[in-house]
FINU-309760 format. One record per residue (C-alpha): x, y, z; residue in three letters; residue number from 1. Coordinates in Angstrom, 1 decimal, padded with zeros to 4 digits, always signed. Each point is the difference from the previous one (the first is absolute). Layout:
<sites>
{X:X Y:Y Z:Z type:ALA seq:NUM};
...
</sites>
This chain:
<sites>
{X:+168.8 Y:-042.1 Z:-001.8 type:UNK seq:1};
{X:+000.4 Y:+000.5 Z:-003.7 type:UNK seq:2};
{X:+002.9 Y:+002.0 Z:-001.5 type:UNK seq:3};
{X:-000.4 Y:+003.6 Z:-001.2 type:UNK seq:4};
{X:+000.6 Y:+001.2 Z:-003.5 type:UNK seq:5};
{X:+003.5 Y:+001.3 Z:-000.5 type:UNK seq:6};
{X:+000.9 Y:+002.9 Z:-002.3 type:UNK seq:7};
{X:+003.0 Y:+002.4 Z:-000.2 type:UNK seq:8};
{X:+000.2 Y:+003.7 Z:-000.4 type:UNK seq:9};
{X:+003.2 Y:+002.1 Z:-000.3 type:UNK seq:10};
{X:+000.9 Y:+002.7 Z:+002.6 type:UNK seq:11};
{X:+003.0 Y:+002.1 Z:-000.7 type:UNK seq:12};
{X:+001.3 Y:-002.6 Z:-002.4 type:UNK seq:13};
{X:-000.3 Y:-002.9 Z:+002.5 type:UNK seq:14};
{X:-002.6 Y:-002.8 Z:+000.1 type:UNK seq:15};
{X:-002.8 Y:+000.1 Z:+002.6 type:UNK seq:16};
{X:-002.2 Y:-003.0 Z:+000.6 type:UNK seq:17};
{X:-003.8 Y:+000.6 Z:+000.2 type:UNK seq:18};
{X:-002.2 Y:-002.7 Z:+001.5 type:UNK seq:19};
{X:-003.8 Y:+000.2 Z:-000.6 type:UNK seq:20};
{X:-002.9 Y:-002.2 Z:+000.9 type:UNK seq:21};
{X:-003.8 Y:+000.1 Z:+000.3 type:UNK seq:22};
{X:-002.8 Y:+001.9 Z:-001.6 type:UNK seq:23};
{X:-002.0 Y:+003.1 Z:+000.7 type:UNK seq:24};
{X:+001.2 Y:+003.6 Z:+000.6 type:UNK seq:25};
{X:+003.8 Y:+000.4 Z:+000.2 type:UNK seq:26};
{X:+001.8 Y:+000.5 Z:+003.3 type:UNK seq:27};
{X:+003.7 Y:+000.7 Z:+000.0 type:UNK seq:28};
{X:+002.2 Y:-001.6 Z:+002.8 type:UNK seq:29};
{X:+003.4 Y:+001.2 Z:+001.1 type:UNK seq:30};
{X:+001.5 Y:-002.5 Z:+002.4 type:UNK seq:31};
{X:+001.6 Y:+000.9 Z:+003.3 type:UNK seq:32};
{X:+003.5 Y:-000.5 Z:+001.4 type:UNK seq:33};
{X:+001.7 Y:-002.9 Z:-001.8 type:UNK seq:34};
{X:-002.0 Y:+000.4 Z:-003.2 type:UNK seq:35};
{X:-002.1 Y:-002.8 Z:-001.5 type:UNK seq:36};
{X:+002.1 Y:-003.2 Z:-000.3 type:UNK seq:37};
{X:-003.1 Y:-002.1 Z:-000.4 type:UNK seq:38};
{X:-003.7 Y:+000.3 Z:-000.6 type:UNK seq:39};
{X:-001.9 Y:+000.0 Z:+003.3 type:UNK seq:40};
{X:-003.4 Y:-001.1 Z:+001.4 type:UNK seq:41};
{X:-000.8 Y:+003.7 Z:+000.6 type:UNK seq:42};
{X:+000.3 Y:+000.7 Z:-003.7 type:UNK seq:43};
{X:-002.1 Y:-003.0 Z:-000.8 type:UNK seq:44};
{X:-002.7 Y:+001.4 Z:+002.3 type:UNK seq:45};
{X:+000.0 Y:+003.3 Z:-001.8 type:UNK seq:46};
{X:-000.1 Y:-001.8 Z:-003.4 type:UNK seq:47};
{X:-003.3 Y:-001.7 Z:+000.8 type:UNK seq:48};
{X:-001.8 Y:+003.2 Z:-000.9 type:UNK seq:49};
{X:+002.7 Y:+002.4 Z:-001.4 type:UNK seq:50};
{X:+002.7 Y:-000.1 Z:-002.7 type:UNK seq:51};
{X:+003.1 Y:+000.3 Z:+002.1 type:UNK seq:52};
{X:+003.0 Y:+001.5 Z:-001.7 type:UNK seq:53};
{X:+003.3 Y:-000.2 Z:+002.0 type:UNK seq:54};
{X:+003.1 Y:+001.4 Z:-001.6 type:UNK seq:55};
{X:+003.4 Y:-000.6 Z:+001.7 type:UNK seq:56};
{X:+001.8 Y:+003.1 Z:+001.2 type:UNK seq:57};
{X:+003.5 Y:+000.4 Z:-001.4 type:UNK seq:58};
{X:+002.5 Y:-002.1 Z:+001.9 type:UNK seq:59};
{X:-002.6 Y:-002.3 Z:+001.6 type:UNK seq:60};
{X:-000.7 Y:-003.5 Z:-001.2 type:UNK seq:61};
{X:-001.0 Y:+000.1 Z:-003.7 type:UNK seq:62};
{X:+001.7 Y:+003.3 Z:-000.8 type:UNK seq:63};
{X:+003.4 Y:+001.7 Z:-000.3 type:UNK seq:64};
{X:+001.2 Y:+003.5 Z:-000.6 type:UNK seq:65};
{X:-000.2 Y:+001.4 Z:+003.6 type:UNK seq:66};
{X:+003.6 Y:+001.3 Z:-000.1 type:UNK seq:67};
{X:-001.1 Y:+002.5 Z:-002.7 type:UNK seq:68};
{X:-002.4 Y:+001.7 Z:+002.4 type:UNK seq:69};
{X:+002.1 Y:+002.5 Z:+001.9 type:UNK seq:70};
{X:-002.6 Y:+002.3 Z:+001.4 type:UNK seq:71};
{X:-003.4 Y:-000.4 Z:+001.6 type:UNK seq:72};
{X:-001.5 Y:+001.8 Z:-003.1 type:UNK seq:73};
{X:+001.6 Y:-002.7 Z:-002.2 type:UNK seq:74};
{X:-002.0 Y:-002.6 Z:+002.0 type:UNK seq:75};
{X:-003.2 Y:+001.9 Z:-000.3 type:UNK seq:76};
{X:+000.4 Y:+000.4 Z:-003.8 type:UNK seq:77};
{X:+000.8 Y:-003.7 Z:-000.3 type:UNK seq:78};
{X:-003.2 Y:-000.9 Z:+001.8 type:UNK seq:79};
{X:-002.0 Y:+002.4 Z:-002.2 type:UNK seq:80};
{X:+001.5 Y:-001.7 Z:-003.1 type:UNK seq:81};
{X:-001.0 Y:-003.4 Z:+001.5 type:UNK seq:82};
{X:-003.6 Y:+001.1 Z:+000.6 type:UNK seq:83};
{X:-000.3 Y:+001.5 Z:-003.5 type:UNK seq:84};
{X:+001.5 Y:-003.1 Z:-001.7 type:UNK seq:85};
{X:-002.3 Y:-002.4 Z:+001.9 type:UNK seq:86};
{X:-003.1 Y:+001.9 Z:-000.7 type:UNK seq:87};
{X:-000.7 Y:+001.0 Z:+003.7 type:UNK seq:88};
{X:-000.6 Y:+003.7 Z:-000.5 type:UNK seq:89};
{X:-003.4 Y:+000.8 Z:+001.5 type:UNK seq:90};
{X:-000.2 Y:-003.4 Z:+001.8 type:UNK seq:91};
{X:+000.1 Y:-000.8 Z:+003.7 type:UNK seq:92};
{X:+003.5 Y:-000.3 Z:+001.4 type:UNK seq:93};
{X:+001.1 Y:-001.9 Z:+003.1 type:UNK seq:94};
{X:+003.4 Y:-000.4 Z:+001.5 type:UNK seq:95};
{X:+001.7 Y:-001.2 Z:+003.1 type:UNK seq:96};
{X:+003.0 Y:+001.4 Z:+001.9 type:UNK seq:97};
{X:+002.5 Y:+001.0 Z:-002.6 type:UNK seq:98};
{X:-002.5 Y:-000.4 Z:-002.8 type:UNK seq:99};
{X:-002.6 Y:+001.9 Z:+002.0 type:UNK seq:100};
{X:+002.2 Y:+003.0 Z:+000.2 type:UNK seq:101};
{X:+000.6 Y:+000.1 Z:-003.7 type:UNK seq:102};
{X:-003.7 Y:-000.5 Z:-000.8 type:UNK seq:103};
{X:-000.7 Y:+003.0 Z:+002.3 type:UNK seq:104};
{X:+002.7 Y:+002.0 Z:-001.9 type:UNK seq:105};
{X:-001.7 Y:-000.7 Z:-003.3 type:UNK seq:106};
{X:-003.4 Y:+000.9 Z:+001.4 type:UNK seq:107};
{X:+001.4 Y:+003.3 Z:+001.3 type:UNK seq:108};
{X:+001.8 Y:+000.9 Z:-003.2 type:UNK seq:109};
{X:-002.7 Y:-001.1 Z:-002.4 type:UNK seq:110};
{X:-003.1 Y:+000.3 Z:+002.2 type:UNK seq:111};
{X:-002.6 Y:-000.4 Z:-002.8 type:UNK seq:112};
{X:+001.6 Y:-003.3 Z:-001.2 type:UNK seq:113};
{X:-001.1 Y:-002.0 Z:+003.1 type:UNK seq:114};
{X:-003.5 Y:-001.1 Z:+000.7 type:UNK seq:115};
{X:+000.5 Y:-001.3 Z:+003.6 type:UNK seq:116};
{X:+003.1 Y:-000.5 Z:+001.9 type:UNK seq:117};
{X:+000.9 Y:-002.7 Z:+002.6 type:UNK seq:118};
{X:+003.2 Y:+000.4 Z:+002.1 type:UNK seq:119};
{X:+001.1 Y:-002.8 Z:+002.4 type:UNK seq:120};
{X:+002.4 Y:+001.4 Z:+002.6 type:UNK seq:121};
{X:+001.9 Y:+002.1 Z:-002.6 type:UNK seq:122};
{X:+003.6 Y:+001.3 Z:+000.3 type:UNK seq:123};
{X:+000.8 Y:+003.6 Z:-000.7 type:UNK seq:124};
{X:-000.6 Y:+001.9 Z:+003.3 type:UNK seq:125};
{X:+002.3 Y:+000.3 Z:+003.0 type:UNK seq:126};
{X:-000.5 Y:+001.4 Z:+003.5 type:UNK seq:127};
{X:+002.9 Y:+000.1 Z:+002.3 type:UNK seq:128};
{X:-002.3 Y:-000.2 Z:+003.0 type:UNK seq:129};
{X:-001.5 Y:-003.3 Z:-001.3 type:UNK seq:130};
{X:+002.4 Y:-001.4 Z:-002.5 type:UNK seq:131};
{X:-000.7 Y:-003.1 Z:-002.1 type:UNK seq:132};
{X:+002.3 Y:-003.0 Z:+000.5 type:UNK seq:133};
{X:+003.0 Y:-000.2 Z:-002.3 type:UNK seq:134};
{X:-000.6 Y:-003.1 Z:-002.0 type:UNK seq:135};
{X:+003.5 Y:+000.1 Z:-001.6 type:UNK seq:136};
{X:+001.7 Y:+000.0 Z:+003.4 type:UNK seq:137};
{X:-001.6 Y:-003.4 Z:+001.1 type:UNK seq:138};
{X:+001.9 Y:-003.2 Z:+000.3 type:UNK seq:139};
{X:-001.3 Y:-002.6 Z:-002.6 type:UNK seq:140};
{X:-001.7 Y:-002.0 Z:+002.7 type:UNK seq:141};
{X:-001.8 Y:+003.0 Z:+001.4 type:UNK seq:142};
{X:-001.4 Y:+001.4 Z:-003.3 type:UNK seq:143};
{X:-002.9 Y:-002.5 Z:-000.4 type:UNK seq:144};
{X:-001.5 Y:+000.9 Z:+003.3 type:UNK seq:145};
{X:+000.2 Y:+003.7 Z:-000.9 type:UNK seq:146};
{X:-001.8 Y:-000.4 Z:-003.3 type:UNK seq:147};
{X:-002.7 Y:-002.6 Z:+000.9 type:UNK seq:148};
{X:-001.9 Y:-000.8 Z:+003.2 type:UNK seq:149};
{X:+000.7 Y:-003.6 Z:-000.8 type:UNK seq:150};
{X:+003.8 Y:-000.2 Z:-000.9 type:UNK seq:151};
{X:-000.5 Y:-003.2 Z:-001.9 type:UNK seq:152};
{X:-002.2 Y:+001.7 Z:-002.5 type:UNK seq:153};
{X:+002.9 Y:+002.2 Z:-001.1 type:UNK seq:154};
{X:+002.4 Y:-003.0 Z:+000.0 type:UNK seq:155};
{X:-002.4 Y:-001.9 Z:-002.3 type:UNK seq:156};
{X:-000.4 Y:+003.1 Z:-002.2 type:UNK seq:157};
{X:+003.7 Y:+000.2 Z:-000.6 type:UNK seq:158};
{X:+000.8 Y:-003.7 Z:-000.1 type:UNK seq:159};
{X:+001.5 Y:-001.3 Z:-003.3 type:UNK seq:160};
{X:-002.9 Y:-001.6 Z:-002.0 type:UNK seq:161};
{X:+000.3 Y:-003.2 Z:-001.9 type:UNK seq:162};
{X:+001.7 Y:+000.5 Z:-003.3 type:UNK seq:163};
{X:+001.6 Y:+003.3 Z:+000.9 type:UNK seq:164};
{X:+003.7 Y:+000.7 Z:-000.3 type:UNK seq:165};
{X:+001.3 Y:-000.6 Z:+003.5 type:UNK seq:166};
{X:+002.9 Y:+002.4 Z:-000.6 type:UNK seq:167};
{X:-001.8 Y:+002.8 Z:-001.7 type:UNK seq:168};
{X:-003.1 Y:+000.0 Z:+002.2 type:UNK seq:169};
{X:+001.7 Y:+001.3 Z:+003.2 type:UNK seq:170};
{X:+001.9 Y:+002.6 Z:-002.1 type:UNK seq:171};
{X:-003.3 Y:+001.3 Z:-001.2 type:UNK seq:172};
{X:-001.4 Y:+000.3 Z:+003.5 type:UNK seq:173};
{X:+003.1 Y:+001.9 Z:+001.2 type:UNK seq:174};
{X:-000.3 Y:+002.3 Z:-003.1 type:UNK seq:175};
{X:-003.6 Y:+000.8 Z:+001.0 type:UNK seq:176};
{X:+001.1 Y:+001.2 Z:+003.4 type:UNK seq:177};
{X:+002.7 Y:+002.1 Z:-001.7 type:UNK seq:178};
{X:-002.6 Y:+001.5 Z:-002.3 type:UNK seq:179};
{X:-002.2 Y:+001.0 Z:+002.9 type:UNK seq:180};
{X:+003.0 Y:+001.6 Z:+001.7 type:UNK seq:181};
{X:+000.8 Y:+002.1 Z:-003.1 type:UNK seq:182};
{X:-003.6 Y:+001.4 Z:+000.2 type:UNK seq:183};
{X:-000.2 Y:+000.7 Z:+003.7 type:UNK seq:184};
{X:+003.5 Y:+000.4 Z:+001.4 type:UNK seq:185};
{X:+000.6 Y:+001.7 Z:+002.4 type:UNK seq:186};
{X:-002.7 Y:-000.4 Z:+002.6 type:UNK seq:187};
{X:-002.8 Y:-000.6 Z:-002.5 type:UNK seq:188};
{X:-001.0 Y:+003.7 Z:-000.1 type:UNK seq:189};
{X:-000.7 Y:+000.9 Z:-003.6 type:UNK seq:190};
{X:-001.9 Y:+003.2 Z:+000.9 type:UNK seq:191};
{X:-003.2 Y:-001.7 Z:-001.3 type:UNK seq:192};
{X:-002.0 Y:+001.9 Z:+002.6 type:UNK seq:193};
{X:+000.5 Y:+003.2 Z:-002.1 type:UNK seq:194};
{X:-001.7 Y:-001.7 Z:-003.0 type:UNK seq:195};
{X:-002.8 Y:-001.9 Z:+001.7 type:UNK seq:196};
{X:-002.4 Y:+003.0 Z:+000.1 type:UNK seq:197};
{X:-000.3 Y:-000.2 Z:-003.8 type:UNK seq:198};
{X:-001.5 Y:-003.5 Z:+000.1 type:UNK seq:199};
{X:-003.7 Y:+000.2 Z:-000.9 type:UNK seq:200};
{X:-000.8 Y:-003.7 Z:-000.4 type:UNK seq:201};
{X:-002.0 Y:-001.6 Z:+002.9 type:UNK seq:202};
{X:+002.7 Y:-001.7 Z:+002.1 type:UNK seq:203};
{X:-000.1 Y:-003.1 Z:+002.2 type:UNK seq:204};
{X:+002.9 Y:-000.3 Z:+002.5 type:UNK seq:205};
{X:+000.4 Y:-003.6 Z:+001.3 type:UNK seq:206};
{X:+002.2 Y:-000.9 Z:+002.9 type:UNK seq:207};
{X:+000.9 Y:-003.4 Z:+001.5 type:UNK seq:208};
{X:-001.0 Y:+000.0 Z:+003.7 type:UNK seq:209};
{X:+003.4 Y:-001.6 Z:+000.8 type:UNK seq:210};
{X:+002.2 Y:+002.2 Z:-002.3 type:UNK seq:211};
{X:+003.4 Y:+000.2 Z:+001.7 type:UNK seq:212};
{X:+001.6 Y:+002.1 Z:-002.8 type:UNK seq:213};
{X:-002.3 Y:+002.9 Z:-000.7 type:UNK seq:214};
{X:-001.7 Y:+001.6 Z:+003.0 type:UNK seq:215};
{X:-003.8 Y:+000.1 Z:-000.1 type:UNK seq:216};
{X:+000.3 Y:+003.8 Z:+000.6 type:UNK seq:217};
{X:+001.1 Y:+000.3 Z:-003.6 type:UNK seq:218};
{X:-003.4 Y:-000.9 Z:-001.2 type:UNK seq:219};
{X:-001.3 Y:+003.1 Z:+001.7 type:UNK seq:220};
{X:+002.8 Y:+002.1 Z:-001.5 type:UNK seq:221};
{X:-000.9 Y:-001.2 Z:-003.5 type:UNK seq:222};
{X:-003.7 Y:+000.7 Z:+000.6 type:UNK seq:223};
{X:+000.6 Y:+003.5 Z:+001.3 type:UNK seq:224};
{X:+002.3 Y:+000.9 Z:-003.0 type:UNK seq:225};
{X:-002.3 Y:-001.4 Z:-002.7 type:UNK seq:226};
{X:-002.6 Y:+002.6 Z:-000.7 type:UNK seq:227};
{X:-002.4 Y:-002.4 Z:-001.7 type:UNK seq:228};
{X:-002.2 Y:-002.6 Z:+001.7 type:UNK seq:229};
{X:+001.9 Y:-002.5 Z:+002.1 type:UNK seq:230};
{X:-000.9 Y:-003.1 Z:+001.8 type:UNK seq:231};
{X:+002.1 Y:-001.9 Z:+002.5 type:UNK seq:232};
{X:-000.4 Y:-003.7 Z:+000.7 type:UNK seq:233};
{X:+002.0 Y:-002.4 Z:+002.1 type:UNK seq:234};
{X:+000.6 Y:-003.6 Z:-001.0 type:UNK seq:235};
{X:+000.0 Y:-002.4 Z:+003.0 type:UNK seq:236};
{X:+002.8 Y:-002.5 Z:+000.5 type:UNK seq:237};
{X:+002.1 Y:+001.7 Z:-002.7 type:UNK seq:238};
{X:+003.4 Y:+001.6 Z:+000.0 type:UNK seq:239};
{X:+001.6 Y:+002.6 Z:-002.3 type:UNK seq:240};
{X:-000.8 Y:-002.0 Z:-003.2 type:UNK seq:241};
{X:-003.6 Y:-000.6 Z:+000.9 type:UNK seq:242};
{X:-000.7 Y:-001.5 Z:-003.5 type:UNK seq:243};
{X:+002.3 Y:-002.9 Z:+000.8 type:UNK seq:244};
{X:-001.2 Y:-000.7 Z:+003.6 type:UNK seq:245};
{X:-003.7 Y:+000.4 Z:-000.7 type:UNK seq:246};
{X:-000.6 Y:-000.3 Z:-003.8 type:UNK seq:247};
{X:-003.7 Y:-000.5 Z:+000.1 type:UNK seq:248};
{X:-000.8 Y:+002.8 Z:+002.6 type:UNK seq:249};
{X:+002.3 Y:+002.4 Z:-001.8 type:UNK seq:250};
{X:-001.4 Y:-000.7 Z:-003.4 type:UNK seq:251};
{X:-003.6 Y:+000.3 Z:+001.3 type:UNK seq:252};
{X:+000.7 Y:+003.4 Z:+001.4 type:UNK seq:253};
{X:+001.5 Y:+001.1 Z:-003.3 type:UNK seq:254};
{X:-002.9 Y:-001.4 Z:-002.1 type:UNK seq:255};
{X:-002.6 Y:+001.5 Z:+002.3 type:UNK seq:256};
{X:+001.6 Y:+003.4 Z:-000.2 type:UNK seq:257};
{X:+000.5 Y:+000.0 Z:-003.8 type:UNK seq:258};
{X:-003.4 Y:-001.4 Z:-000.9 type:UNK seq:259};
</sites>
Protein backbone atom coordinates (compact mmCIF):
# COMPACT_ATOMS: atom_id res chain seq x y z
CA UNK A 1 0.00 0.00 0.00
CA UNK A 2 1.70 3.19 -1.19
CA UNK A 3 1.52 6.42 0.76
CA UNK A 4 -0.91 9.21 -0.22
CA UNK A 5 0.16 12.70 -1.15
CA UNK A 6 0.10 15.11 1.81
CA UNK A 7 -0.81 18.78 1.54
CA UNK A 8 -1.99 21.33 4.10
CA UNK A 9 -4.80 23.87 4.11
CA UNK A 10 -5.61 26.46 6.76
CA UNK A 11 -8.92 26.37 8.61
CA UNK A 12 -9.59 29.21 11.06
CA UNK A 13 -5.88 29.92 11.21
CA UNK A 14 -4.90 26.32 12.03
CA UNK A 15 -3.28 23.71 9.77
CA UNK A 16 -5.37 20.88 8.38
CA UNK A 17 -3.76 17.88 6.71
CA UNK A 18 -5.21 16.72 3.40
CA UNK A 19 -4.37 13.28 2.03
CA UNK A 20 -5.02 12.51 -1.63
CA UNK A 21 -4.39 9.55 -3.88
CA UNK A 22 -5.54 8.02 -7.15
CA UNK A 23 -6.84 9.29 -10.46
CA UNK A 24 -10.24 9.82 -11.98
CA UNK A 25 -13.21 11.86 -10.73
CA UNK A 26 -12.78 13.35 -7.27
CA UNK A 27 -14.48 11.88 -4.23
CA UNK A 28 -14.21 13.53 -0.83
CA UNK A 29 -13.88 11.39 2.29
CA UNK A 30 -14.70 12.47 5.83
CA UNK A 31 -13.59 9.84 8.32
CA UNK A 32 -15.66 8.44 11.17
CA UNK A 33 -15.18 8.42 14.92
CA UNK A 34 -11.49 8.67 15.73
CA UNK A 35 -10.57 10.53 12.58
CA UNK A 36 -7.98 9.29 10.10
CA UNK A 37 -4.79 8.37 11.95
CA UNK A 38 -3.51 6.33 9.01
CA UNK A 39 -4.27 5.66 5.36
CA UNK A 40 -6.46 2.57 5.02
CA UNK A 41 -7.08 -0.33 2.61
CA UNK A 42 -10.60 1.07 2.08
CA UNK A 43 -9.22 4.33 0.73
CA UNK A 44 -6.80 2.41 -1.48
CA UNK A 45 -9.76 0.54 -2.96
CA UNK A 46 -11.49 3.83 -3.78
CA UNK A 47 -8.27 5.25 -5.23
CA UNK A 48 -8.08 2.49 -7.84
CA UNK A 49 -10.59 4.40 -9.95
CA UNK A 50 -11.15 7.73 -8.19
CA UNK A 51 -9.10 10.65 -6.91
CA UNK A 52 -9.65 10.35 -3.18
CA UNK A 53 -9.33 13.57 -1.17
CA UNK A 54 -9.45 13.10 2.60
CA UNK A 55 -9.13 16.22 4.77
CA UNK A 56 -8.74 15.83 8.54
CA UNK A 57 -11.48 17.42 10.62
CA UNK A 58 -10.26 19.94 13.23
CA UNK A 59 -9.00 18.15 16.32
CA UNK A 60 -8.56 14.80 14.62
CA UNK A 61 -5.14 13.36 13.63
CA UNK A 62 -3.57 15.77 11.17
CA UNK A 63 -5.45 18.90 12.22
CA UNK A 64 -5.91 21.25 15.16
CA UNK A 65 -8.20 24.17 15.95
CA UNK A 66 -11.25 22.30 17.24
CA UNK A 67 -11.41 24.40 20.41
CA UNK A 68 -12.30 27.45 18.29
CA UNK A 69 -15.50 25.80 17.07
CA UNK A 70 -18.07 26.64 19.74
CA UNK A 71 -21.34 25.95 17.92
CA UNK A 72 -22.58 23.36 15.45
CA UNK A 73 -22.76 26.07 12.81
CA UNK A 74 -19.05 26.70 13.38
CA UNK A 75 -18.35 23.07 12.47
CA UNK A 76 -20.53 23.21 9.37
CA UNK A 77 -18.78 26.36 8.17
CA UNK A 78 -15.37 24.76 8.82
CA UNK A 79 -16.38 21.77 6.68
CA UNK A 80 -17.55 24.08 3.92
CA UNK A 81 -14.19 25.86 4.05
CA UNK A 82 -12.42 22.50 3.77
CA UNK A 83 -14.52 21.45 0.78
CA UNK A 84 -13.91 24.74 -1.02
CA UNK A 85 -10.17 24.73 -0.37
CA UNK A 86 -9.74 21.11 -1.49
CA UNK A 87 -11.68 21.60 -4.73
CA UNK A 88 -14.52 19.26 -3.76
CA UNK A 89 -17.45 21.54 -4.64
CA UNK A 90 -19.67 19.64 -7.05
CA UNK A 91 -17.91 16.33 -6.42
CA UNK A 92 -19.16 13.16 -4.75
CA UNK A 93 -18.93 13.21 -0.95
CA UNK A 94 -18.69 10.21 1.36
CA UNK A 95 -18.44 10.13 5.12
CA UNK A 96 -18.71 7.71 7.99
CA UNK A 97 -20.14 8.18 11.46
CA UNK A 98 -18.96 11.62 12.61
CA UNK A 99 -17.77 12.54 9.11
CA UNK A 100 -20.98 11.26 7.57
CA UNK A 101 -23.06 13.63 9.67
CA UNK A 102 -20.98 16.62 8.60
CA UNK A 103 -21.07 15.55 4.94
CA UNK A 104 -24.88 15.43 5.23
CA UNK A 105 -24.88 18.90 6.78
CA UNK A 106 -22.93 20.30 3.84
CA UNK A 107 -25.22 18.58 1.33
CA UNK A 108 -28.24 20.05 3.13
CA UNK A 109 -26.89 23.59 3.41
CA UNK A 110 -25.38 23.73 -0.09
CA UNK A 111 -27.47 21.18 -1.99
CA UNK A 112 -26.22 22.07 -5.47
CA UNK A 113 -22.58 21.57 -4.45
CA UNK A 114 -22.77 17.76 -4.08
CA UNK A 115 -23.09 15.35 -7.00
CA UNK A 116 -23.78 12.16 -5.01
CA UNK A 117 -23.70 11.56 -1.27
CA UNK A 118 -22.69 8.43 0.66
CA UNK A 119 -23.38 8.20 4.40
CA UNK A 120 -22.08 5.30 6.49
CA UNK A 121 -24.06 5.07 9.75
CA UNK A 122 -23.94 8.84 10.31
CA UNK A 123 -24.41 10.59 13.65
CA UNK A 124 -26.81 13.51 14.06
CA UNK A 125 -30.22 11.98 14.85
CA UNK A 126 -31.57 10.78 18.18
CA UNK A 127 -34.68 8.83 19.16
CA UNK A 128 -35.31 8.23 22.85
CA UNK A 129 -37.22 5.05 21.98
CA UNK A 130 -34.23 3.60 20.14
CA UNK A 131 -31.13 5.49 21.24
CA UNK A 132 -27.63 4.98 19.85
CA UNK A 133 -24.95 3.70 22.20
CA UNK A 134 -22.90 6.34 23.97
CA UNK A 135 -19.41 5.82 22.59
CA UNK A 136 -17.90 8.29 25.08
CA UNK A 137 -19.28 6.36 28.07
CA UNK A 138 -17.48 3.14 27.16
CA UNK A 139 -14.55 1.69 29.04
CA UNK A 140 -11.41 1.65 26.84
CA UNK A 141 -11.54 -2.15 26.55
CA UNK A 142 -15.17 -2.05 25.38
CA UNK A 143 -14.83 0.67 22.74
CA UNK A 144 -13.23 -1.48 19.98
CA UNK A 145 -16.15 -3.92 20.00
CA UNK A 146 -18.62 -1.07 19.75
CA UNK A 147 -16.95 0.47 16.71
CA UNK A 148 -15.95 -2.60 14.70
CA UNK A 149 -17.40 -6.09 14.30
CA UNK A 150 -13.85 -7.36 14.74
CA UNK A 151 -12.40 -5.44 17.71
CA UNK A 152 -8.85 -6.16 16.57
CA UNK A 153 -9.46 -4.05 13.46
CA UNK A 154 -9.99 -0.97 15.64
CA UNK A 155 -7.00 -1.80 17.82
CA UNK A 156 -4.77 -2.09 14.74
CA UNK A 157 -6.19 1.15 13.33
CA UNK A 158 -5.22 3.02 16.49
CA UNK A 159 -1.92 1.26 17.18
CA UNK A 160 1.21 3.42 17.19
CA UNK A 161 2.88 2.98 13.76
CA UNK A 162 6.60 2.60 13.28
CA UNK A 163 8.34 5.96 13.46
CA UNK A 164 5.49 7.79 15.19
CA UNK A 165 5.99 9.73 18.41
CA UNK A 166 4.86 7.25 21.08
CA UNK A 167 3.90 10.08 23.43
CA UNK A 168 2.12 12.38 20.97
CA UNK A 169 0.24 9.60 19.15
CA UNK A 170 -2.13 8.63 22.01
CA UNK A 171 -2.72 12.30 22.78
CA UNK A 172 -3.90 12.82 19.19
CA UNK A 173 -6.30 9.88 19.50
CA UNK A 174 -7.83 11.27 22.71
CA UNK A 175 -8.10 14.70 21.09
CA UNK A 176 -10.09 13.16 18.22
CA UNK A 177 -12.64 11.77 20.66
CA UNK A 178 -12.85 15.18 22.33
CA UNK A 179 -13.44 16.88 18.98
CA UNK A 180 -16.32 14.51 18.21
CA UNK A 181 -17.81 15.20 21.64
CA UNK A 182 -17.71 18.94 20.94
CA UNK A 183 -19.76 18.36 17.78
CA UNK A 184 -22.38 15.99 19.16
CA UNK A 185 -22.64 16.47 22.90
CA UNK A 186 -25.14 15.85 24.39
CA UNK A 187 -26.83 12.73 23.02
CA UNK A 188 -25.63 13.22 19.46
CA UNK A 189 -28.77 15.12 18.46
CA UNK A 190 -27.82 18.06 16.23
CA UNK A 191 -31.37 18.52 14.85
CA UNK A 192 -30.00 17.37 11.49
CA UNK A 193 -33.40 15.83 10.75
CA UNK A 194 -34.76 19.36 10.18
CA UNK A 195 -32.20 19.99 7.41
CA UNK A 196 -32.20 16.63 5.66
CA UNK A 197 -35.21 17.49 3.44
CA UNK A 198 -33.10 20.04 1.55
CA UNK A 199 -30.66 17.37 0.31
CA UNK A 200 -31.17 16.82 -3.42
CA UNK A 201 -28.12 14.69 -4.18
CA UNK A 202 -28.84 10.98 -4.73
CA UNK A 203 -27.87 9.43 -1.40
CA UNK A 204 -26.55 5.99 -0.46
CA UNK A 205 -26.98 4.95 3.17
CA UNK A 206 -24.62 2.15 4.20
CA UNK A 207 -24.97 0.24 7.45
CA UNK A 208 -22.83 -2.49 8.94
CA UNK A 209 -24.97 -5.56 9.64
CA UNK A 210 -23.32 -5.81 13.07
CA UNK A 211 -23.39 -2.11 14.00
CA UNK A 212 -23.66 -2.01 17.80
CA UNK A 213 -23.51 1.77 18.06
CA UNK A 214 -26.05 3.19 15.62
CA UNK A 215 -29.32 1.22 15.34
CA UNK A 216 -30.29 0.05 11.85
CA UNK A 217 -33.60 1.92 12.26
CA UNK A 218 -31.69 5.17 11.76
CA UNK A 219 -31.04 4.28 8.13
CA UNK A 220 -34.80 4.38 7.60
CA UNK A 221 -35.06 7.65 9.51
CA UNK A 222 -32.48 9.26 7.24
CA UNK A 223 -34.16 7.84 4.14
CA UNK A 224 -37.59 9.16 5.16
CA UNK A 225 -36.26 12.65 5.91
CA UNK A 226 -34.18 13.09 2.75
CA UNK A 227 -36.53 14.15 -0.02
CA UNK A 228 -34.18 13.15 -2.82
CA UNK A 229 -33.51 9.63 -4.07
CA UNK A 230 -32.13 7.33 -1.36
CA UNK A 231 -30.76 3.79 -1.38
CA UNK A 232 -30.02 1.67 1.69
CA UNK A 233 -27.46 -1.13 1.65
CA UNK A 234 -26.18 -3.38 4.40
CA UNK A 235 -22.55 -4.51 4.61
CA UNK A 236 -22.27 -8.06 5.95
CA UNK A 237 -19.81 -8.84 8.76
CA UNK A 238 -19.26 -5.13 9.43
CA UNK A 239 -19.78 -2.99 12.49
CA UNK A 240 -20.29 0.75 12.90
CA UNK A 241 -17.17 1.63 10.90
CA UNK A 242 -17.96 -0.65 7.97
CA UNK A 243 -15.09 0.78 5.94
CA UNK A 244 -12.61 -0.64 8.46
CA UNK A 245 -14.23 -4.06 8.90
CA UNK A 246 -15.00 -4.67 5.23
CA UNK A 247 -12.93 -2.29 3.09
CA UNK A 248 -13.44 -3.99 -0.27
CA UNK A 249 -17.20 -4.50 0.05
CA UNK A 250 -17.75 -0.97 1.36
CA UNK A 251 -15.62 0.61 -1.37
CA UNK A 252 -17.37 -1.45 -4.07
CA UNK A 253 -20.79 -0.30 -2.87
CA UNK A 254 -19.64 3.32 -3.02
CA UNK A 255 -17.99 2.99 -6.44
CA UNK A 256 -21.04 1.27 -7.92
CA UNK A 257 -23.34 3.97 -6.56
CA UNK A 258 -21.23 6.91 -7.69
CA UNK A 259 -20.36 5.52 -11.14
